[in-house]
All heavy atoms as an XYZ file, in Angstrom:
740
protein
N      -9.811     19.327     -9.165
C      -9.583     17.917     -9.442
C      -8.083     17.662     -9.525
O      -7.340     18.388    -10.166
C     -10.263     17.540    -10.752
C     -10.131     16.101    -11.086
S     -11.266     15.691    -12.415
C     -10.884     14.008    -12.573
N      -7.637     16.606     -8.886
C      -6.229     16.247     -8.854
C      -5.844     15.476    -10.115
O      -6.536     14.553    -10.521
C      -5.932     15.367     -7.629
O      -6.282     16.089     -6.462
C      -4.483     14.965     -7.575
N      -4.743     15.883    -10.716
C      -4.183     15.106    -11.817
C      -3.292     14.034    -11.208
O      -2.376     14.348    -10.445
C      -3.364     16.004    -12.754
O      -4.218     17.027    -13.257
C      -2.774     15.212    -13.890
N      -3.573     12.795    -11.542
C      -2.790     11.686    -10.992
C      -1.523     11.525    -11.820
O      -1.592     11.280    -13.022
C      -3.599     10.369    -11.025
C      -4.953     10.527    -10.332
C      -2.789      9.229    -10.408
C      -4.895     10.875     -8.876
N      -0.348     11.675    -11.204
C       0.896     11.475    -11.944
C       1.087     10.000    -12.288
O       0.520      9.124    -11.637
C       1.971     11.954    -10.964
C       1.367     11.784     -9.614
C      -0.111     11.987     -9.794
N       1.871      9.744    -13.312
C       2.202      8.362    -13.645
C       2.973      7.741    -12.491
O       3.849      8.379    -11.901
C       3.062      8.292    -14.908
C       2.274      8.613    -16.164
O       1.037      8.441    -16.150
O       2.890      9.024    -17.153
N       2.631      6.518    -12.176
C       3.376      5.786    -11.152
C       3.329      4.302    -11.483
O       2.485      3.841    -12.244
C       2.822      6.055     -9.747
C       1.421      5.563     -9.521
C       1.190      4.305     -9.005
C       0.332      6.358     -9.832
C      -0.099      3.845     -8.798
C      -0.962      5.920     -9.628
C      -1.184      4.645     -9.104
N       4.250      3.564    -10.895
C       4.361      2.133    -11.149
C       4.497      1.394     -9.830
O       5.256      1.806     -8.953
C       5.606      1.840    -12.022
O       5.513      2.611    -13.215
C       5.703      0.370    -12.374
N       3.747      0.305     -9.704
C       3.910     -0.608     -8.573
C       4.937     -1.652     -9.011
O       4.790     -2.280    -10.049
C       2.586     -1.318     -8.235
C       1.478     -0.321     -7.881
C       2.786     -2.360     -7.131
C       1.636      0.392     -6.582
N       5.992     -1.811     -8.229
C       7.019     -2.799     -8.563
C       7.240     -3.724     -7.376
O       6.934     -3.383     -6.234
C       8.350     -2.128     -8.930
O       8.840     -1.424     -7.793
C       8.202     -1.173    -10.090
N       7.754     -4.888     -7.665
C       8.199     -5.826     -6.629
C       7.146     -6.058     -5.544
O       7.428     -5.930     -4.364
C       9.500     -5.318     -6.020
C      10.247     -6.321     -5.194
C      11.518     -5.724     -4.646
C      12.083     -6.599     -3.556
N      13.204     -5.961     -2.895
N       5.926     -6.389     -5.930
C       4.880     -6.683     -4.951
C       5.070     -8.103     -4.423
O       5.184     -9.049     -5.191
C       3.497     -6.535     -5.579
C       2.345     -6.672     -4.578
C       1.343     -5.552     -4.775
C       1.679     -8.012     -4.693
N       5.145     -8.221     -3.112
C       5.298     -9.515     -2.452
C       4.043     -9.797     -1.641
O       3.676     -9.009     -0.766
C       6.519     -9.506     -1.506
O       7.684     -9.161     -2.262
C       6.717    -10.846     -0.842
N       3.379    -10.898     -1.930
C       2.178    -11.281     -1.191
C       2.596    -11.804      0.180
O       3.467    -12.670      0.291
C       1.382    -12.357     -1.963
C       0.207    -12.853     -1.136
C       0.905    -11.799     -3.304
N       1.957    -11.279      1.232
C       2.251    -11.685      2.606
C       1.094    -12.509      3.179
O       1.296    -13.545      3.770
C       2.508    -10.456      3.520
C       3.617     -9.570      2.955
C       2.781    -10.879      4.955
C       4.986    -10.170      2.948
N      -0.125    -12.010      3.052
C      -1.330    -12.651      3.602
C      -1.149    -13.054      5.066
O      -1.351    -14.214      5.454
C      -1.757    -13.857      2.757
C      -2.482    -13.436      1.494
O      -3.009    -12.296      1.442
O      -2.525    -14.225      0.542
N      -0.780    -12.077      5.890
C      -0.563    -12.306      7.321
C      -1.902    -12.523      8.036
O      -2.951    -12.131      7.532
C       0.156    -11.102      7.930
N      -1.855    -13.128      9.207
C      -3.087    -13.261      9.992
C      -3.568    -11.894     10.477
O      -2.804    -10.921     10.506
C      -2.681    -14.149     11.170
C      -1.201    -14.244     11.145
C      -0.712    -13.763      9.834
N      -4.806    -11.834     10.879
C      -5.407    -10.594     11.393
C      -4.706    -10.210     12.695
O      -4.462    -11.061     13.556
C      -6.918    -10.795     11.634
C      -7.542     -9.564     12.261
C      -7.615    -11.144     10.326
N      -4.394     -8.911     12.842
C      -3.756     -8.443     14.077
C      -4.816     -8.075     15.121
O      -6.019     -8.197     14.878
C      -2.783     -7.286     13.798
C      -3.475     -6.026     13.321
O      -4.685     -5.855     13.453
N      -2.699     -5.116     12.766
N      -4.389     -7.603     16.278
C      -5.309     -7.280     17.373
C      -6.272     -6.145     17.023
O      -7.364     -6.070     17.577
C      -4.519     -6.926     18.637
C      -3.712     -8.070     19.251
C      -2.895     -7.576     20.425
C      -4.617     -9.219     19.661
N      -5.868     -5.273     16.104
C      -6.733     -4.158     15.685
C      -7.734     -4.597     14.616
O      -8.582     -3.815     14.195
C      -5.876     -3.008     15.158
N      -7.621     -5.844     14.153
C      -8.543     -6.350     13.144
C      -8.080     -6.137     11.715
O      -8.825     -6.383     10.775
N      -6.848     -5.675     11.537
C      -6.300     -5.442     10.201
C      -5.403     -6.597      9.785
O      -4.853     -7.311     10.624
C      -5.497     -4.143     10.178
C      -6.340     -2.951     10.560
O      -7.495     -2.841     10.166
N      -5.779     -2.054     11.347
N      -5.235     -6.725      8.482
C      -4.413     -7.812      7.947
C      -3.480     -7.262      6.880
O      -3.903     -6.546      5.982
C      -5.331     -8.865      7.338
C      -4.670    -10.147      6.993
C      -5.712    -11.239      6.825
N      -6.339    -11.166      5.528
C      -5.976    -11.897      4.485
N      -4.974    -12.753      4.586
N      -6.602    -11.794      3.340
N      -2.197     -7.588      6.989
C      -1.208     -7.206      5.987
C      -1.313     -8.170      4.814
O      -1.121     -9.370      4.970
C       0.201     -7.247      6.576
C       1.352     -6.959      5.612
C       1.255     -5.549      5.047
C       2.683     -7.172      6.315
N      -1.658     -7.622      3.636
C      -1.821     -8.447      2.451
C      -0.546     -8.536      1.627
O      -0.199     -9.598      1.127
C      -2.944     -7.897      1.568
C      -4.328     -7.841      2.194
C      -5.305     -7.198      1.224
C      -4.792     -9.226      2.602
N       0.141     -7.383      1.453
C       1.312     -7.362      0.567
C       2.213     -6.183      0.897
O       1.782     -5.194      1.499
C       0.859     -7.275     -0.886
N       3.442     -6.308      0.465
C       4.433     -5.235      0.539
C       4.875     -4.959     -0.889
O       5.056     -5.894     -1.678
C       5.640     -5.645      1.405
C       6.700     -4.566      1.420
C       5.194     -5.985      2.818
N       5.034     -3.681     -1.235
C       5.408     -3.336     -2.604
C       6.260     -2.080     -2.640
O       6.295     -1.303     -1.683
C       4.158     -3.157     -3.485
C       3.246     -2.032     -3.057
C       3.373     -0.760     -3.607
C       2.250     -2.245     -2.127
C       2.532      0.271     -3.229
C       1.400     -1.217     -1.738
C       1.542      0.042     -2.294
N       6.970     -1.920     -3.749
C       7.701     -0.681     -4.012
C       6.888      0.137     -4.997
O       6.145     -0.403     -5.819
C       9.075     -0.976     -4.609
C      10.030     -1.625     -3.613
O       9.659     -1.765     -2.431
O      11.133     -2.002     -4.026
N       7.026      1.437     -4.906
C       6.272      2.381     -5.720
C       7.252      3.352     -6.363
O       8.120      3.898     -5.672
C       5.291      3.136     -4.824
C       4.552      4.327     -5.383
C       3.546      3.876     -6.427
C       3.848      5.074     -4.279
N       7.142      3.539     -7.669
C       7.934      4.566     -8.353
C       6.972      5.682     -8.727
O       6.016      5.474     -9.464
C       8.648      4.009     -9.586
C       9.622      2.909     -9.165
C       9.374      5.129    -10.336
C      10.283      2.187    -10.315
N       7.212      6.872     -8.165
C       6.326      8.020     -8.324
C       7.169      9.288     -8.454
O       7.990      9.568     -7.578
C       5.393      8.118     -7.114
C       4.494      9.323     -6.991
C       3.431      9.319     -8.084
C       3.823      9.343     -5.626
N       6.979     10.002     -9.531
C       7.688     11.272     -9.759
C       9.204     11.137     -9.606
O       9.862     11.971     -8.985
C       7.163     12.358     -8.826
S       5.439     12.750     -9.075
N       9.750     10.055    -10.129
C      11.192      9.868    -10.094
C      11.731      9.325     -8.788
O      12.939      9.175     -8.626
N      10.847      9.027     -7.840
C      11.285      8.475     -6.550
C      10.847      7.026     -6.433
O       9.747      6.672     -6.844
C      10.643      9.245     -5.390
C      11.012     10.687     -5.313
S      10.175     11.501     -3.928
C       8.474     11.465     -4.479
N      11.697      6.204     -5.852
C      11.300      4.831     -5.513
C      11.027      4.826     -4.018
O      11.897      5.141     -3.207
C      12.396      3.833     -5.837
C      12.007      2.391     -5.441
C      13.096      1.384     -5.749
N      13.345      1.311     -7.172
C      12.715      0.468     -8.007
N      11.786     -0.337     -7.542
N      13.014      0.453     -9.283
N       9.808      4.463     -3.658
C       9.416      4.364     -2.256
C       9.291      2.876     -1.944
O       8.394      2.201     -2.451
C       8.095      5.105     -1.986
C       8.214      6.566     -2.432
C       7.728      5.018     -0.508
C       6.911      7.326     -2.438
N      10.216      2.377     -1.140
C      10.278      0.944     -0.849
C       9.450      0.597      0.386
O       9.282      1.412      1.290
C      11.721      0.520     -0.606
S      12.789      0.799     -2.031
N       8.934     -0.615      0.382
C       8.234     -1.194      1.529
C       6.897     -0.534      1.848
O       6.507     -0.426      3.013
C       9.125     -1.199      2.765
O      10.297     -1.928      2.515
N       6.168     -0.113      0.816
C       4.787      0.318      1.012
C       3.972     -0.924      1.344
O       4.381     -2.042      1.057
C       4.234      0.965     -0.260
S       5.099      2.461     -0.766
N       2.808     -0.738      1.964
C       2.001     -1.886      2.377
C       0.578     -1.784      1.839
O       0.048     -0.694      1.639
C       1.963     -2.039      3.914
C       3.348     -2.335      4.462
C       1.379     -0.807      4.586
N      -0.017     -2.936      1.629
C      -1.428     -3.039      1.291
C      -2.069     -3.817      2.430
O      -1.691     -4.965      2.698
C      -1.625     -3.781     -0.034
C      -3.068     -3.915     -0.513
C      -3.657     -2.539     -0.861
C      -3.156     -4.835     -1.717
N      -3.010     -3.161      3.137
C      -3.660     -3.791      4.281
C      -5.163     -3.896      4.046
O      -5.737     -3.138      3.257
C      -3.415     -3.001      5.585
O      -3.884     -1.661      5.418
C      -1.946     -2.980      5.949
N      -5.765     -4.816      4.770
C      -7.218     -5.005      4.699
C      -7.789     -4.805      6.099
O      -7.341     -5.432      7.058
C      -7.530     -6.409      4.193
C      -9.004     -6.691      4.025
C      -9.245     -8.078      3.453
O      -8.558     -9.037      3.881
O     -10.109     -8.191      2.577
N      -8.780     -3.910      6.201
C      -9.432     -3.670      7.490
C     -10.434     -4.782      7.780
O     -10.783     -5.567      6.903
C     -10.151     -2.322      7.455
C      -9.208     -1.156      7.287
C      -9.954      0.144      7.306
C      -8.962      1.276      7.148
N      -9.537      2.572      7.393
N     -10.931     -4.811      9.010
C     -11.914     -5.835      9.377
C     -13.219     -5.698      8.593
O     -14.009     -6.627      8.528
C     -12.175     -5.824     10.883
C     -12.674     -4.488     11.404
O     -12.779     -3.514     10.623
O     -12.971     -4.409     12.616
N     -13.420     -4.555      7.937
C     -14.600     -4.333      7.104
C     -14.434     -4.916      5.703
O     -15.372     -4.919      4.917
C     -14.873     -2.824      6.961
O     -13.729     -2.204      6.367
C     -15.161     -2.186      8.309
N     -13.206     -5.366      5.384
C     -12.926     -5.912      4.060
C     -12.393     -4.880      3.078
O     -12.049     -5.206      1.953
N     -12.300     -3.620      3.500
C     -11.791     -2.552      2.636
C     -10.269     -2.525      2.721
O      -9.698     -2.628      3.814
C     -12.381     -1.188      3.056
C     -11.774     -0.059      2.252
C     -13.896     -1.199      2.906
N      -9.610     -2.385      1.562
C      -8.148     -2.342      1.536
C      -7.643     -0.914      1.416
O      -8.358     -0.022      0.939
C      -7.568     -3.201      0.390
C      -7.907     -4.655      0.593
C      -8.012     -2.719     -0.950
N      -6.403     -0.722      1.856
C      -5.775      0.598      1.796
C      -4.277      0.419      1.630
O      -3.666     -0.428      2.290
C      -6.065      1.363      3.091
C      -5.464      2.744      3.128
C      -5.786      3.441      4.425
C      -5.157      4.822      4.428
N      -5.373      5.517      5.689
N      -3.695      1.225      0.739
C      -2.239      1.257      0.590
C      -1.690      2.364      1.484
O      -2.333      3.404      1.669
C      -1.855      1.517     -0.860
N      -0.524      2.132      2.017
C       0.126      3.134      2.868
C       1.628      3.091      2.631
O       2.179      2.067      2.225
C      -0.173      2.860      4.342
N       2.258      4.218      2.910
C       3.701      4.299      2.794
C       4.376      3.575      3.944
O       3.729      3.184      4.918
N       5.677      3.389      3.837
C       6.411      2.663      4.877
C       6.515      3.456      6.173
O       6.501      4.685      6.176
C       7.788      2.457      4.243
C       7.917      3.564      3.252
C       6.530      3.835      2.741
N       6.607      2.721      7.261
C       6.845      3.280      8.596
C       8.077      2.601      9.165
O       8.299      1.419      8.925
C       5.671      2.988      9.536
C       4.316      3.540      9.170
C       3.258      2.977     10.109
C       4.329      5.044      9.244
N       8.843      3.333      9.937
C      10.003      2.707     10.556
C      10.722      3.677     11.472
O      10.210      4.750     11.781
N      11.903      3.274     11.898
C      12.739      4.110     12.758
C      14.189      4.000     12.311
O      14.598      2.964     11.797
C      12.625      3.661     14.215
C      11.235      3.883     14.801
C      11.270      3.821     16.300
C       9.904      4.064     16.890
N       9.542      5.466     16.939
N      14.924      5.081     12.502
C      16.356      5.051     12.224
C      17.057      4.289     13.350
O      16.434      3.940     14.361
C      16.946      6.478     12.154
O      16.882      7.064     13.465
C      16.206      7.342     11.149
N      18.348      4.073     13.183
C      19.110      3.377     14.222
C      19.158      4.174     15.526
O      19.470      3.629     16.577
C      20.526      3.056     13.727
C      21.391      4.246     13.504
N      21.214      5.105     12.433
C      22.413      4.749     14.224
C      22.110      6.073     12.502
N      22.853      5.869     13.569
N      18.824      5.453     15.466
C      18.782      6.292     16.672
C      17.364      6.479     17.197
O      17.142      7.258     18.115
C      19.401      7.645     16.380
C      20.877      7.525     16.119
C      21.529      8.842     16.002
N      22.949      8.623     15.785
C      23.822      9.578     15.725
N      23.437     10.825     15.841
N      25.088      9.293     15.525
N      16.407      5.801     16.584
C      15.038      5.844     17.088
C      14.150      6.935     16.510
O      13.025      7.110     16.960
N      14.644      7.667     15.507
C      13.829      8.706     14.883
C      12.843      8.066     13.902
O      13.191      7.125     13.193
C      14.702      9.728     14.139
C      15.665     10.435     15.031
N      15.287     11.421     15.903
C      17.007     10.276     15.192
C      16.336     11.859     16.574
N      17.409     11.170     16.155
N      11.626      8.595     13.890
C      10.607      8.046     12.998
C      10.922      8.307     11.531
O      11.428      9.373     11.178
C       9.237      8.666     13.304
C       8.666      8.206     14.624
O       9.055      7.124     15.087
O       7.832      8.928     15.196
N      10.627      7.318     10.709
C      10.698      7.434      9.255
C       9.301      7.097      8.756
O       8.722      6.082      9.150
C      11.709      6.437      8.651
C      13.104      6.714      9.174
C      11.655      6.478      7.134
C      14.113      5.646      8.813
N       8.747      7.961      7.902
C       7.379      7.726      7.451
C       7.142      8.396      6.106
O       7.591      9.512      5.876
C       6.412      8.297      8.472
C       4.972      8.151      8.090
C       4.069      8.822      9.109
N       2.719      8.671      8.670
C       1.758      8.128      9.392
N       2.020      7.709     10.598
N       0.554      8.027      8.912
N       6.428      7.698      5.245
C       5.952      8.265      3.992
C       4.438      8.118      4.006
O       3.924      7.030      4.294
C       6.531      7.526      2.763
C       5.921      8.058      1.479
C       8.042      7.658      2.725
N       3.723      9.203      3.742
C       2.261      9.114      3.688
C       1.761      9.691      2.376
O       2.383     10.579      1.805
C       1.627      9.846      4.875
O       1.972     11.210      4.868
N       0.654      9.161      1.906
C       0.028      9.635      0.678
C      -1.039     10.648      1.092
O      -2.136     10.265      1.498
C      -0.576      8.471     -0.107
C       0.380      7.328     -0.324
C       0.014      6.025     -0.057
C       1.666      7.562     -0.797
C       0.889      4.971     -0.267
C       2.555      6.516     -1.006
C       2.163      5.225     -0.733
N      -0.715     11.936      1.022
C      -1.578     12.989      1.550
C      -2.757     13.330      0.647
O      -3.816     13.694      1.136
C      -0.755     14.252      1.827
C       0.282     14.074      2.917
C      -0.338     13.781      4.275
O      -1.310     14.462      4.656
O       0.151     12.855      4.954
N      -2.591     13.237     -0.652
C      -3.667     13.566     -1.575
C      -4.609     12.361     -1.673
O      -4.183     11.280     -2.084
C      -3.092     13.915     -2.947
C      -4.143     14.384     -3.916
O      -5.112     13.633     -4.152
O      -3.993     15.497     -4.447
N      -5.883     12.515     -1.302
C      -6.803     11.377     -1.315
C      -6.949     10.721     -2.689
O      -7.081      9.492     -2.774
C      -8.135     11.976     -0.865
C      -7.791     13.249     -0.180
C      -6.515     13.728     -0.794
N      -6.916     11.499     -3.761
C      -7.059     10.931     -5.105
C      -5.849     10.073     -5.466
O      -5.993      8.985     -6.043
C      -7.247     12.034     -6.137
N      -4.668     10.534     -5.118
C      -3.456      9.758     -5.387
C      -3.417      8.520     -4.495
O      -3.084      7.421     -4.951
C      -2.194     10.623     -5.211
C      -2.173     11.715     -6.293
C      -0.928      9.777     -5.267
C      -1.097     12.746     -6.131
N      -3.792      8.678     -3.229
C      -3.828      7.533     -2.316
C      -4.775      6.459     -2.839
O      -4.451      5.263     -2.813
C      -4.252      7.986     -0.926
N      -5.919      6.868     -3.334
C      -6.888      5.896     -3.862
C      -6.361      5.224     -5.127
O      -6.523      4.022     -5.313
C      -8.211      6.583     -4.140
C      -9.286      5.610     -4.503
C     -10.637      6.241     -4.484
N     -11.620      5.174     -4.409
C     -12.878      5.366     -4.220
N     -13.340      6.581     -4.052
N     -13.712      4.357     -4.190
N      -5.706      5.995     -6.000
C      -5.147      5.424     -7.226
C      -4.065      4.402     -6.902
O      -3.995      3.331     -7.519
C      -4.591      6.533     -8.121
N      -3.221      4.705     -5.922
C      -2.174      3.764     -5.514
C      -2.809      2.514     -4.915
O      -2.407      1.386     -5.228
C      -1.195      4.428     -4.523
C      -0.404      5.535     -5.241
C      -0.251      3.394     -3.897
C       0.371      6.447     -4.312
N      -3.814      2.685     -4.069
C      -4.516      1.544     -3.481
C      -5.112      0.663     -4.565
O      -4.957     -0.566     -4.539
C      -5.619      2.019     -2.516
O      -5.017      2.701     -1.415
C      -6.444      0.847     -1.992
N      -5.785      1.271     -5.522
C      -6.420      0.493     -6.592
C      -5.404     -0.286     -7.418
O      -5.615     -1.451     -7.741
C      -7.245      1.407     -7.492
C      -8.532      1.810     -6.835
C      -9.451      2.512     -7.774
N     -10.748      2.663     -7.113
C     -11.682      3.473     -7.514
N     -11.498      4.221     -8.587
N     -12.823      3.550     -6.869
N      -4.291      0.365     -7.756
C      -3.286     -0.326     -8.578
C      -2.616     -1.448     -7.789
O      -2.359     -2.527     -8.329
C      -2.250      0.658     -9.111
C      -1.404      0.063    -10.237
C      -0.509      1.083    -10.894
C      -1.250      1.749    -12.033
N      -0.344      2.506    -12.915
N      -2.345     -1.223     -6.510
C      -1.744     -2.273     -5.678
C      -2.733     -3.431     -5.488
O      -2.344     -4.601     -5.560
C      -1.316     -1.709     -4.327
N      -4.005     -3.115     -5.285
C      -5.028     -4.150     -5.125
C      -5.187     -4.953     -6.410
O      -5.373     -6.180     -6.373
C      -6.356     -3.523     -4.718
N      -5.095     -4.282     -7.543
C      -5.178     -4.971     -8.833
C      -3.999     -5.936     -9.005
O      -4.176     -7.083     -9.428
C      -5.186     -3.944     -9.956
C      -5.294     -4.527    -11.336
C      -5.275     -3.438    -12.406
O      -6.107     -2.523    -12.331
O      -4.408     -3.515    -13.292
N      -2.793     -5.482     -8.663
C      -1.606     -6.343     -8.765
C      -1.732     -7.538     -7.819
O      -1.401     -8.668     -8.185
C      -0.341     -5.540     -8.456
N      -2.225     -7.286     -6.620
C      -2.444     -8.372     -5.650
C      -3.440     -9.385     -6.223
O      -3.237    -10.590     -6.131
C      -2.960     -7.780     -4.336
C      -3.334     -8.804     -3.301
C      -2.379     -9.292     -2.416
C      -4.638     -9.280     -3.181
C      -2.713    -10.235     -1.449
C      -4.986    -10.211     -2.222
C      -4.025    -10.684     -1.364
O      -4.355    -11.610     -0.420
N      -4.504     -8.880     -6.826
C      -5.519     -9.745     -7.421
C      -4.974    -10.606     -8.544
O      -5.333    -11.780     -8.676
N      -4.109    -10.040     -9.367
C      -3.494    -10.804    -10.461
C      -2.660    -11.956     -9.894
O      -2.680    -13.073    -10.423
C      -2.625     -9.882    -11.350
C      -1.743    -10.684    -12.276
C      -3.505     -8.924    -12.135
N      -1.955    -11.701     -8.804
C      -1.077    -12.726     -8.229
C      -1.825    -13.782     -7.423
O      -1.383    -14.917     -7.321
C      -0.013    -12.071     -7.350
C       1.012    -11.220     -8.079
C       1.893    -10.477     -7.093
C       1.860    -12.082     -9.006
N      -2.961    -13.390     -6.814
C      -3.660    -14.311     -5.912
C      -4.994    -14.818     -6.430
O      -5.524    -15.800     -5.918
C      -3.930    -13.628     -4.558
O      -4.837    -12.536     -4.776
C      -2.655    -13.150     -3.898
N      -5.565    -14.120     -7.409
C      -6.898    -14.472     -7.889
C      -8.000    -13.972     -6.988
O      -9.170    -14.259     -7.177
N      -7.656    -13.188     -5.980
C      -8.629    -12.659     -5.016
C      -8.955    -11.207     -5.358
O      -8.073    -10.376     -5.458
C      -8.041    -12.746     -3.610
C      -8.987    -12.280     -2.556
C      -8.478    -12.625     -1.161
N      -9.318    -11.946     -0.202
C      -8.876    -11.126      0.730
N      -7.592    -10.909      0.863
N      -9.721    -10.536      1.549
N     -10.226    -10.914     -5.518
C     -10.662     -9.553     -5.817
C     -10.828     -8.781     -4.515
O     -11.400     -9.283     -3.552
C     -11.998     -9.604     -6.567
C     -12.258     -8.372     -7.380
C     -13.458     -8.553     -8.290
O     -13.479     -9.547     -9.045
O     -14.359     -7.722     -8.213
N     -10.314     -7.541     -4.487
C     -10.363     -6.715     -3.284
C     -11.228     -5.486     -3.496
O     -11.386     -5.017     -4.635
C      -8.952     -6.271     -2.897
C      -7.945     -7.383     -2.609
C      -6.556     -6.799     -2.395
C      -8.377     -8.191     -1.387
N     -11.721     -4.912     -2.398
C     -12.546     -3.701     -2.466
C     -11.827     -2.551     -1.779
O     -11.287     -2.711     -0.686
C     -13.883     -3.942     -1.770
O     -14.608     -2.738     -1.668
N     -11.832     -1.385     -2.437
C     -11.243     -0.198     -1.795
C     -12.336      0.810     -1.453
O     -12.049      1.962     -1.146
C     -10.187      0.438     -2.690
C     -10.761      1.034     -3.958
O     -11.802      0.552     -4.424
O     -10.167      1.997     -4.478
N     -13.569      0.381     -1.474
C     -14.702      1.276     -1.130
C     -15.256      0.944      0.230
O     -15.343     -0.136      0.656
C     -15.828      1.129     -2.161
C     -15.404      1.677     -3.523
O     -14.629      2.628     -3.578
O     -15.874      1.110     -4.534
């Protein structure tokens, strides 16, 4: 069983973008403080099934190299998703599902 470290969702910005061609929708962007690190520009997305998922930022350097943060431990990924979805719900009044 994974022990979930303390973490904080900070600076959550509601986006509520339209659905993209893959059927996903960007709900919010947030920063995450985990184990002494601040991970900026994490995202909360909603699939066409209505299930939400948090993910780390994706991008490229000025030279085109990929930049990516991923939540590899499923228990930690789910905990981050739940906390981000809860924060989104407080700001919007909309309840989300991560199942």
